[in-house]
C-alpha positions as CSV (number, residue, x, y, z in Angstrom):
1,M,25.4,14.1,10.6
2,A,23.3,14.3,13.8
3,G,21.6,11.0,12.8
4,I,25.0,9.3,12.4
5,V,26.0,10.5,15.9
6,W,22.7,9.3,17.4
7,I,22.9,5.9,15.8
8,G,26.5,5.5,16.8
9,T,25.7,6.4,20.4
10,S,22.8,3.9,20.4
11,F,25.0,1.2,19.1
12,Y,27.8,2.0,21.6
13,F,25.7,2.1,24.8
14,V,23.7,-1.1,24.1
15,A,27.0,-2.8,23.3
16,L,28.5,-1.4,26.4
17,D,25.7,-2.7,28.6
18,N,26.1,-6.1,27.0
19,H,29.8,-6.0,27.7
20,L,29.4,-5.3,31.4
21,R,30.7,-7.9,33.8
22,E,30.0,-7.2,37.5
23,N,28.8,-3.7,36.3
24,H,32.1,-2.7,34.7
25,S,33.9,-3.1,31.4
26,W,37.5,-2.7,30.3
27,E,38.1,-1.2,26.9
28,I,41.1,-0.2,24.9
29,H,41.0,2.7,22.4
30,G,43.0,5.8,21.4
31,G,46.3,4.5,22.8
32,G,45.0,3.7,26.3
33,F,42.7,1.7,28.5
34,Y,39.3,2.6,29.8
35,R,37.5,1.2,32.8
36,V,33.8,1.9,32.4
37,E,31.6,1.3,35.5
38,K,27.8,1.5,35.6
39,F,25.9,2.4,38.8
40,T,22.4,1.1,39.0
41,P,20.3,2.9,39.8
42,A,22.7,5.7,40.9
43,P,26.2,6.2,42.3
44,P,26.7,7.0,46.1
45,R,27.2,10.7,45.1
46,L,26.6,12.7,42.0
47,P,29.7,13.6,40.0
48,D,30.6,17.2,39.5
49,V,30.5,16.8,35.7
50,L,27.8,14.7,34.1
51,H,27.5,14.2,30.3
52,W,24.1,13.9,28.7
53,F,23.2,12.2,25.5
54,K,20.0,13.7,24.1
55,W,20.8,16.5,21.6
56,E,21.8,13.9,19.0
57,A,18.3,12.6,19.1
58,Y,16.6,16.0,19.2
59,T,18.8,17.5,16.4
60,T,18.1,14.5,14.2
61,W,14.4,14.7,14.5
62,L,14.2,18.5,14.2
63,S,16.4,18.5,11.1
64,G,14.6,15.6,9.6
65,F,11.2,17.2,10.2
66,A,12.5,20.4,8.6
67,L,13.5,18.5,5.5
68,L,10.1,16.8,5.5
69,V,8.5,20.2,5.5
70,F,10.7,21.9,2.9
71,L,10.9,18.9,0.5
72,Y,7.6,17.1,0.9
73,Y,5.1,19.6,2.3
74,F,6.2,22.7,0.4
75,N,6.3,20.5,-2.8
76,A,3.4,18.3,-1.9
77,T,1.9,18.0,-5.4
78,T,5.2,16.7,-6.7
79,Y,6.6,14.6,-3.9
80,L,3.8,13.8,-1.4
81,V,0.4,13.5,-3.1
82,R,-0.2,10.2,-4.8
83,P,-1.3,10.7,-8.4
84,G,-4.9,9.6,-8.7
85,G,-4.9,8.9,-5.0
86,P,-7.7,9.7,-2.5
87,L,-6.1,12.8,-0.9
88,G,-5.4,16.3,-2.1
89,T,-2.5,18.5,-1.0
90,G,-3.9,19.8,2.2
91,W,-5.2,16.5,3.5
92,S,-2.0,14.7,2.5
93,I,0.1,17.1,4.6
94,A,-2.4,17.1,7.5
95,I,-2.6,13.3,7.7
96,S,1.2,12.9,7.3
97,I,1.7,15.2,10.4
98,V,-1.1,13.5,12.4
99,L,0.3,10.1,11.8
100,L,3.6,11.1,13.4
101,G,1.9,11.7,16.6
102,V,-0.4,8.7,16.3
103,A,2.5,6.4,15.9
104,W,4.1,7.5,19.2
105,V,0.8,7.4,21.2
106,V,-0.1,3.9,19.9
107,Y,3.5,2.6,20.6
108,D,3.6,4.2,24.1
109,V,0.2,2.7,25.0
110,L,1.4,-0.7,23.9
111,C,4.6,-0.4,25.9
112,R,2.7,0.3,29.0
113,A,0.1,-2.4,28.4
114,V,2.4,-5.2,27.0
115,R,5.3,-6.3,29.1
116,N,6.3,-9.4,27.1
117,E,8.9,-8.2,24.6
118,L,8.1,-10.9,22.0
119,V,4.4,-10.0,22.1
120,L,5.2,-6.3,21.9
121,C,7.5,-7.0,18.9
122,A,4.7,-8.8,17.2
123,W,2.4,-5.9,17.8
124,V,4.9,-3.4,16.5
125,L,5.6,-5.5,13.4
126,G,1.9,-5.8,12.6
127,L,1.2,-2.1,13.1
128,T,4.3,-1.2,11.0
129,T,3.0,-3.4,8.3
130,L,-0.4,-1.7,8.5
131,A,1.3,1.7,8.4
132,A,3.4,0.7,5.4
133,W,0.4,-0.5,3.5
134,G,-1.7,2.5,4.4
135,A,1.1,5.0,3.4
136,T,1.4,3.4,0.0
137,E,-2.3,3.8,-0.5
138,L,-2.4,7.4,0.6
139,F,0.9,9.0,-0.5
140,A,3.2,9.0,-3.5
141,P,5.6,6.0,-3.6
142,R,8.8,7.7,-2.4
143,A,6.9,9.7,0.2
144,A,5.3,6.5,1.6
145,F,8.6,5.0,2.6
146,V,9.8,8.3,4.1
147,Q,6.5,8.6,6.0
148,V,6.9,5.2,7.7
149,G,10.5,6.1,8.5
150,A,9.4,9.4,10.0
151,M,6.8,7.7,12.1
152,L,9.4,5.3,13.6
153,G,11.9,8.1,14.0
154,T,9.3,10.1,15.9
155,I,8.8,7.1,18.2
156,M,12.5,7.0,18.8
157,V,12.9,10.7,19.7
158,A,9.8,10.6,21.8
159,N,11.3,7.7,23.8
160,V,14.2,10.0,24.5
161,F,12.2,13.1,25.3
162,F,9.3,11.6,27.2
163,V,10.8,8.5,28.9
164,I,14.6,8.2,28.9
165,I,15.6,11.8,29.8
166,P,12.8,12.2,32.4
167,A,13.9,9.0,34.1
168,H,17.5,10.3,34.2
169,R,16.3,13.6,35.7
170,G,14.4,11.6,38.3
171,L,17.6,9.8,39.4
172,I,19.4,13.1,39.8
173,R,16.5,14.7,41.8
174,A,16.4,11.7,44.1
175,K,20.1,11.9,44.8
176,E,19.9,15.7,45.4
177,A,17.1,15.1,47.9
178,Y,19.2,12.4,49.7
179,R,16.6,9.7,49.0
180,D,16.8,6.3,47.3
181,P,16.0,6.6,43.6
182,D,13.0,4.7,42.2
183,P,14.6,2.1,39.8
184,G,11.3,1.6,37.9
185,P,11.5,4.6,35.5
186,A,15.2,3.9,34.9
187,L,14.5,0.3,33.9
188,E,11.8,1.5,31.5
189,A,14.3,4.0,30.1
190,K,16.7,1.1,29.5
191,R,13.9,-0.8,27.8
192,R,13.0,2.1,25.5
193,S,16.7,2.6,24.7
194,V,16.9,-1.0,23.5
195,H,13.8,-0.5,21.4
196,N,15.4,2.5,19.8
197,N,18.5,0.4,19.0
198,Y,16.4,-2.1,17.0
199,L,14.6,0.7,15.1
200,T,17.9,2.3,13.9
201,L,18.5,0.3,10.8
202,P,14.8,0.2,9.7
203,V,14.7,4.0,9.9
204,V,18.0,4.5,8.1
205,F,16.7,2.4,5.2
206,A,13.4,4.3,5.0
207,M,15.2,7.6,5.0
208,L,17.7,6.4,2.3
209,S,15.0,4.6,0.2
210,N,14.7,7.4,-2.3
211,H,17.9,6.0,-3.8
212,F,16.2,2.7,-4.5
213,P,13.3,3.3,-6.9
214,S,13.0,-0.5,-7.6
215,A,11.9,-0.8,-4.0
216,Y,9.4,2.0,-3.6
217,T,7.9,1.7,-7.1
218,H,7.3,-2.1,-6.8
219,S,3.7,-3.2,-6.9
220,Y,4.1,-4.6,-3.4
221,S,6.3,-1.8,-2.1
222,W,4.8,-1.9,1.3
223,L,5.8,-5.5,1.7
224,V,9.3,-4.7,0.4
225,L,9.6,-2.0,3.0
226,V,8.5,-4.2,5.9
227,A,10.7,-7.0,4.8
228,L,13.8,-4.8,4.7
229,M,13.0,-3.2,8.0
230,A,12.5,-6.6,9.6
231,I,15.9,-7.7,8.3
232,G,17.5,-4.6,9.7
233,A,16.1,-5.3,13.1
234,W,17.2,-9.0,12.8
235,I,20.8,-7.8,12.0
236,R,20.7,-5.7,15.2
237,L,19.7,-8.8,17.2
238,F,22.8,-10.6,16.0
239,F,25.1,-7.8,17.1
240,N,23.4,-7.3,20.4
241,L,23.7,-11.1,21.1
242,R,27.3,-11.0,19.9
243,H,28.2,-8.2,22.3
244,A,26.6,-10.3,25.1
245,G,29.0,-13.2,24.2
246,R,26.7,-15.2,21.9
247,N,27.5,-15.7,18.3
248,V,24.4,-16.9,16.5
249,W,25.7,-17.1,13.0
250,W,22.5,-18.3,11.4
251,I,21.1,-14.8,12.0
252,P,23.4,-13.0,9.5
253,L,23.1,-16.0,7.2
254,T,19.3,-15.8,7.1
255,A,19.5,-12.0,6.9
256,A,21.7,-12.2,3.8
257,L,19.4,-14.8,2.3
258,G,16.5,-12.4,3.0
259,I,18.2,-9.5,1.4
260,A,19.0,-11.6,-1.7
261,A,15.4,-12.8,-1.9
262,V,14.1,-9.2,-1.8
263,A,16.7,-8.1,-4.3
264,F,15.6,-10.9,-6.6
265,A,11.9,-10.1,-6.1
266,I,12.3,-6.4,-7.0
267,R,14.8,-6.8,-9.8
268,P,14.0,-4.8,-12.9
269,T,12.2,-6.9,-15.5
270,G,11.5,-4.4,-18.2
271,G,7.8,-4.1,-17.2
272,S,5.3,-5.7,-19.4
273,G,7.0,-4.5,-22.6
274,S,7.3,-8.1,-23.8
275,A,3.7,-7.7,-25.0
276,V,4.8,-5.0,-27.4
277,A,6.8,-6.2,-30.4
278,A,10.1,-4.4,-30.5
279,A,10.0,-4.0,-34.2
280,S,6.5,-2.4,-34.0
281,V,7.7,0.7,-32.2
282,S,9.3,3.3,-34.4
283,F,11.4,6.2,-33.2
284,A,8.6,8.6,-34.2
285,Q,6.4,6.9,-31.6
286,A,9.1,6.9,-28.9
287,H,9.9,10.5,-29.7
288,A,6.2,11.5,-29.4
289,I,6.1,9.9,-25.9
290,V,9.3,11.6,-24.8
291,E,8.2,14.9,-26.2
292,Q,4.9,14.8,-24.3
293,R,6.0,13.2,-21.0
294,C,9.7,14.0,-20.5
295,V,10.5,17.2,-22.4
296,P,8.3,19.5,-20.2
297,C,11.2,19.2,-17.7
298,H,14.1,17.8,-19.6
299,S,14.6,20.5,-22.2
300,A,16.8,23.5,-22.9
301,H,13.6,25.5,-22.4
302,P,11.5,23.5,-19.9
303,T,7.9,24.5,-19.2
304,R,7.4,22.8,-15.8
305,V,10.7,23.6,-14.0
306,A,13.3,26.4,-14.1
307,A,16.1,24.2,-15.5
308,A,16.4,20.6,-16.7
309,P,17.1,18.3,-13.7
310,L,20.7,17.0,-13.7
311,G,21.2,19.0,-16.9
312,I,19.6,16.2,-18.9
313,E,17.9,17.5,-22.1
314,L,15.8,15.4,-24.5
315,D,15.1,17.9,-27.2
316,T,16.9,16.2,-30.1
317,A,17.0,12.6,-31.4
318,A,20.7,12.4,-30.6
319,Q,20.0,13.4,-27.0
320,I,17.2,10.9,-26.6
321,H,19.4,8.1,-28.1
322,A,22.2,9.0,-25.7
323,Q,19.9,8.8,-22.7
324,A,18.1,5.6,-23.7
325,A,19.6,3.5,-21.0
326,A,18.7,6.1,-18.3
327,I,15.2,6.4,-19.8
328,R,14.8,2.6,-19.5
329,R,16.0,2.6,-15.9
330,V,13.8,5.4,-14.6
331,A,10.7,5.2,-16.8
332,V,10.5,1.5,-18.0
333,D,12.1,-0.7,-15.4
334,S,10.7,1.6,-12.6
335,Q,8.2,4.4,-12.5
336,L,10.6,6.8,-10.9
337,M,10.0,9.3,-13.8
338,P,8.2,11.4,-14.6
339,L,8.5,12.6,-11.0
340,G,5.1,12.1,-9.4
341,N,4.0,11.1,-12.9
342,A,3.2,14.8,-13.3
343,T,2.8,14.5,-17.0
344,G,0.7,11.4,-16.9
345,M,2.8,8.7,-18.6
346,T,0.7,5.6,-19.0
347,Q,1.9,2.0,-18.7
348,A,1.3,1.4,-22.4
349,E,3.7,4.3,-23.1
350,R,6.3,2.8,-20.8
351,D,5.9,-0.5,-22.6
352,E,6.4,1.1,-26.0
353,L,9.5,3.0,-24.8
354,G,10.9,-0.3,-23.4
355,A,10.3,-2.1,-26.7
356,W,11.9,0.6,-28.7
357,I,15.0,0.7,-26.4
358,R,15.3,-3.1,-26.3
359,A,15.3,-3.1,-30.1
360,G,18.4,-0.9,-30.1
361,A,16.9,2.6,-29.6
362,S,17.4,3.4,-33.3
363,I,16.7,7.0,-34.3
364,K,16.6,6.3,-38.0
């Protein structure tokens, strides 16, 4: 909820700035007219009541980090640690936390050193690509996407905490001391606010990515993530230009083509099961795989969890046959299950399951 409010606020204020004509804008909403005026760097006198926009950002990050701790750090062996990867539980958690801070420091240094926005954009894109590749090498697939999103989200909230709000406080202190405010920090605050605006959709996708296993289980998942993040920022450019009075329609057209291209590239193909003859896989073979790799969790009496996830049980032949399509979706077309590959399902086993399912999932 906090994230929705923060994103909405970001969208509104950047659009409002782009709507300004001679520092004011007329708007209509809620049965009336509004005349919004912007004073740069400050009004002649401070108002009695001043509304701040900061807790949306702080609450979003604090709640997001809490979820990262409870879901990924407390269950690191299941969700965070990459099976067969280079890091154990402790190192995975430590590096995940450190990378949040590193992301902000590197970005902030770049912002101070690079004033050309196109050059800065290239740097951020390149480093985000490096972060995405590195995260997929270090962490479990679903955690990798969330890690990159958390790094960008940390940059956004740090912009608010360390740059935007201090600049606003500086304006107020100057007016209270009856001196002219320094416009420099306020201009930098505006710059960082625009950066946050472009990062909103990339972060939203990263945080919702657990719903798209075909993306984060792809062999080039880091490239998929970067492509979709870049498309998200590209879409924001269209709306920001539109709010400034320019309709650049080839931007949404190319964005749509980009999304279609990514969707086509990551479409489920059934794995490499074509190498396994459908008729050569019997139910007995499929059942043995399910028994060893799936039933430890999906059973009336599971051994790895307290209760079968989503109530799905695979103890009997009828239950396995009924869930054949779901098994294909999560264990053949993708590697979503077993979760974290905790039971060690091999690619050959996935191929055999796929061949059995494509042949009709017969249990006779």
